[in-house]
C-alpha positions in Angstrom: 32.7 14.7 16.5 32.8 10.9 16.1 31.4 10.4 19.5 28.6 12.8 18.8 27.5 10.8 15.6 27.8 7.4 17.6 25.6 9.0 20.4 23.0 10.3 17.8 22.7 6.9 16.1 22.2 5.1 19.2 19.5 7.4 20.2 17.7 7.2 16.9 17.9 3.3 17.1 16.5 3.3 20.4 13.5 5.6 19.6 12.7 3.5 16.4 12.9 0.4 18.3 10.6 1.8 21.1 8.1 2.9 18.5 7.9 -0.5 16.8 7.0 -2.1 20.1 4.2 0.4 20.8 2.9 -0.2 17.3 2.8 -3.9 17.9 1.0 -3.6 21.2 -1.7 -1.3 19.7 -2.4 -3.5 16.8 -2.7 -6.6 19.2 -5.4 -4.9 21.2 -7.5 -3.6 18.4 -10.9 -5.3 18.1 -13.3 -5.0 15.0 -15.5 -1.9 15.0 -19.3 -2.0 15.2 -19.4 -0.8 11.5 -17.3 -3.5 10.2 -19.3 -6.5 11.8 -22.8 -5.3 11.1 -24.5 -5.7 7.8 -27.1 -2.9 6.9 -29.8 -3.3 4.3 -32.4 -1.0 2.7 -35.9 -1.1 4.1 -37.5 -1.1 0.7 -34.9 -3.4 -1.0 -33.5 -6.0 1.5 -31.2 -7.6 -1.1 -29.3 -4.4 -1.2 -26.7 -4.4 1.5 -23.8 -2.5 2.8 -22.2 -0.8 5.6 -23.4 1.9 8.0 -24.1 5.1 6.1 -24.3 3.7 2.7 -27.3 4.3 0.7 -29.6 2.1 -1.6 -28.4 1.9 -5.3 -32.1 1.6 -6.4 -34.0 4.1 -4.3 -31.3 6.2 -2.4 -32.7 5.5 1.1 -30.1 5.1 4.0 -29.4 1.6 4.8 -30.6 0.5 8.3 -29.7 -2.6 10.4 -30.7 -5.8 8.8 -33.1 -8.0 10.7 -32.1 -11.4 11.0 
């Protein structure tokens, strides 16, 4: 019984350790997505900006890519 508990604890510790290493590698390789780096603006009200898929608070039009 005692050996079984020790073996289970060792297996759980090993699984948790491996999972943490995988999470660290995944977070290091992530790059910013297109949605978070681009700013969009309303065609009718260029002062209204936001992210892709947002709508203008004044006229309700969908925001398009802002021209620099």
